[in-house]
C-alpha positions as CSV (number, residue, x, y, z in Angstrom):
1,M,17.3,15.8,19.5
2,N,19.6,14.2,22.4
3,P,18.6,10.4,22.7
4,I,18.5,10.6,26.5
5,L,16.3,13.9,26.5
6,G,14.0,11.8,23.6
7,I,13.9,8.5,25.9
8,I,12.7,11.0,28.8
9,L,10.0,12.9,26.8
10,F,8.4,9.3,25.3
11,A,8.5,7.9,28.7
12,V,6.6,11.0,30.2
13,W,4.1,10.9,27.0
14,L,3.3,7.2,27.7
15,Y,2.6,7.9,31.3
16,L,0.5,10.5,30.6
17,L,-1.3,8.8,27.8
18,R,-1.8,5.9,30.8
19,V,-3.4,8.7,33.4
20,F,-6.0,10.0,30.7
21,R,-7.0,6.5,29.9
22,K,-7.2,5.4,33.4
23,S,-8.7,8.5,34.5
24,E,-11.6,8.2,31.3
25,L,-10.8,11.0,29.8
26,P,-10.8,10.2,26.2
27,A,-10.9,13.6,24.5
28,W,-7.3,14.4,26.7
29,H,-6.1,10.8,25.6
30,F,-7.0,11.8,21.9
31,I,-5.4,15.1,22.0
32,W,-2.3,14.2,24.0
33,G,-1.8,10.8,22.0
34,S,-2.4,12.2,18.7
35,C,0.0,15.4,19.3
36,G,2.9,13.6,21.0
37,L,2.7,10.8,18.4
38,F,3.0,13.4,15.4
39,I,6.0,15.3,16.9
40,F,8.4,11.9,17.7
41,L,6.9,11.0,14.2
42,M,8.4,14.6,13.0
43,I,11.3,14.0,14.8
44,Y,12.3,10.2,14.3
45,A,10.4,9.4,11.3
46,R,10.4,12.3,8.8
47,P,14.2,12.4,8.1
48,I,14.1,8.7,7.2
49,L,11.2,8.8,5.3
50,T,10.5,12.3,3.3
51,Q,13.0,11.2,0.4
52,P,11.5,7.6,-0.3
53,L,8.3,9.3,-0.3
54,A,9.2,11.7,-2.7
55,Q,10.7,9.3,-4.9
56,I,7.3,7.4,-4.9
57,V,5.3,10.5,-5.6
58,A,7.9,11.0,-8.6
59,S,7.6,7.9,-10.0
60,I,3.8,7.7,-10.3
61,A,3.9,11.0,-11.5
62,G,6.5,10.6,-13.7
63,A,4.4,7.2,-15.1
64,F,1.4,9.2,-16.2
65,G,4.2,11.8,-18.1
66,K,5.6,9.1,-19.9
67,L,2.2,7.5,-20.6
68,T,1.2,10.7,-22.0
69,G,4.7,12.2,-23.2
70,L,3.8,15.3,-21.2
71,F,6.6,15.4,-18.8
72,S,9.2,12.8,-17.0
73,S,10.5,12.5,-13.9
74,N,14.2,11.1,-12.3
75,F,12.9,8.2,-9.5
76,K,16.1,8.4,-7.6
77,Y,16.4,12.0,-7.0
78,G,12.4,12.7,-6.6
79,V,12.3,15.2,-9.6
80,V,9.8,15.8,-12.3
81,F,11.1,17.8,-15.7
82,V,8.7,19.5,-17.7
83,D,9.5,21.0,-21.3
84,S,6.4,24.0,-22.0
85,A,6.9,26.3,-25.1
86,E,8.0,28.8,-22.6
87,G,11.1,26.1,-21.6
88,A,11.7,23.4,-19.1
89,I,11.3,23.6,-15.9
90,S,12.6,20.9,-13.0
91,I,10.1,20.6,-10.0
92,L,12.3,18.8,-7.0
93,I,9.6,16.8,-4.9
94,D,10.7,17.9,-1.3
95,F,9.8,17.7,2.2
96,E,6.8,19.8,2.0
97,C,5.9,17.8,-1.4
98,S,6.4,14.3,-0.3
99,G,3.3,14.0,1.5
100,I,5.1,13.2,4.8
101,L,3.7,15.7,7.0
102,E,0.0,14.8,5.7
103,I,0.6,11.3,6.3
104,M,2.0,11.5,9.5
105,A,-0.7,13.6,10.5
106,F,-3.4,11.3,9.7
107,L,-2.0,8.2,11.2
108,S,-1.6,10.3,14.8
109,L,-5.0,11.0,14.9
110,L,-6.4,7.6,13.4
111,I,-4.0,5.3,15.8
112,F,-5.8,7.4,19.1
113,F,-9.8,7.7,17.0
114,R,-11.6,5.0,19.2
115,A,-14.5,4.7,16.7
116,Y,-12.3,2.0,14.8
117,S,-11.5,-1.2,16.2
118,K,-7.6,-2.2,16.3
119,Y,-7.9,-4.2,13.2
120,E,-10.2,-1.9,11.1
121,R,-7.4,1.3,12.3
122,V,-4.7,-0.5,10.7
123,I,-6.7,-1.2,7.5
124,V,-7.4,2.3,7.2
125,G,-4.3,3.5,8.1
126,V,-3.1,1.7,4.8
127,I,-5.7,2.5,2.6
128,G,-5.7,6.4,3.6
129,T,-1.9,6.4,3.4
130,L,-2.1,5.1,-0.1
131,Y,-5.0,7.4,-0.9
132,I,-2.3,10.4,0.3
133,I,0.4,9.3,-1.6
134,L,-1.7,9.0,-4.9
135,A,-3.6,12.3,-4.1
136,N,-0.3,14.1,-3.7
137,A,0.7,12.3,-7.2
138,L,-2.1,13.6,-8.7
139,R,-1.8,16.9,-7.5
140,I,1.9,17.1,-9.0
141,I,0.3,15.7,-12.3
142,V,-2.3,18.8,-12.3
143,I,0.8,21.2,-11.6
144,C,3.2,19.6,-14.4
145,V,0.0,19.4,-17.2
146,I,-0.5,23.0,-16.5
147,I,3.1,23.9,-16.9
148,Y,3.1,22.0,-20.2
149,F,0.2,23.5,-21.4
150,F,0.7,27.2,-20.2
151,G,4.0,27.5,-19.8
152,V,6.6,27.8,-16.9
153,S,4.9,31.2,-15.8
154,A,1.8,29.5,-14.6
155,F,4.1,27.3,-12.5
156,S,3.4,30.2,-9.2
157,V,-0.5,29.7,-9.8
158,A,-0.1,25.8,-10.7
159,H,1.6,24.9,-7.4
160,T,0.7,27.5,-4.8
161,F,-3.3,27.5,-5.6
162,I,-4.5,25.1,-8.0
163,G,-2.3,22.3,-6.8
164,R,-2.7,22.7,-3.1
165,L,-7.1,23.2,-4.0
166,V,-6.8,19.7,-5.6
167,F,-4.8,18.1,-2.7
168,Y,-6.9,19.7,0.0
169,A,-10.2,18.9,-1.7
170,L,-9.1,15.2,-1.7
171,S,-8.0,15.5,1.6
172,V,-11.2,17.1,3.3
173,L,-12.9,14.0,1.4
174,M,-10.9,11.4,2.7
175,Y,-11.2,13.2,6.3
176,F,-14.8,13.2,6.3
177,I,-15.2,9.5,4.9
178,V,-12.8,8.4,7.3
179,F,-13.5,10.3,10.8
180,T,-16.6,12.4,10.7
181,K,-18.9,9.8,8.7
182,T,-17.6,7.4,11.0
183,Q,-17.9,9.4,14.0
184,I,-21.5,9.9,13.2
185,V,-22.6,6.4,12.1
186,R,-20.9,4.6,15.3
187,Q,-22.3,7.2,18.1
188,K,-24.4,5.8,20.8
189,V,-26.4,8.1,22.5
190,G,-28.3,6.5,25.8
191,G,-29.9,3.3,24.2
192,F,-29.7,4.8,20.5
193,T,-27.3,4.3,17.8
194,Y,-26.9,5.3,14.0
195,G,-25.1,2.2,13.3
196,V,-25.3,-1.3,13.7
197,D,-24.4,-2.7,17.3
198,E,-21.2,-4.5,17.0
C-alpha cells in the first residue's frame, strides 16, 4: 500500500473512532475499531510476524516430535518432517498455519472490548496470544501424529478436518471465556449486576 494513502486511511480511521466514542455509540466504536485495526494489522504486521510465528509453532511441535520420536522440525524454515510407513512428508507452516490471522483477530476484538480495564486487556491479550500459539502447535502435533500412524494418505483428513476441529474447539473455548462469559458476568442492568462492583 502507498505510505501516504496508508497514513490518510489511518487518520480517517482514528477520526471516526473518536466520533463514535464522543457520540457514545459503543457498538459502532467496537465494530469500526476492531475491523479497522484488523485490516491495518493485515497490511503492516502480517508480513513481519508470519515467519517468526511459523518458526515458533514449528519449534513447539518439533519439541514434542523429538521427545516422542514421531517427527522432527526445522525451526529456521518452519517445516515439520514426518516419516510414516507409507513414506515421508514435509509440512510447511505457512501464513495460514502460523496462527497470525487468529491472533490478529483476537487482539483486534480484545483491544476494543470494554468489559476489561486497560491493564486487564494487556494481560488477557498476552495470555490469549500464547494460548492461540499453543493451540495451533497442538493442531500441528495432532496432524503429524495422525500421519505418522496412518500414513501420508491421511494428511488431507488430518489437516482439513481433524486438525481444524481441534484448533477451532480450543478457539471457541477461549472466545467463550474471554468474551462471552466476561460480558455476562460483568454486565449491568439498571441497579443489578452479575459481577462484583468495581
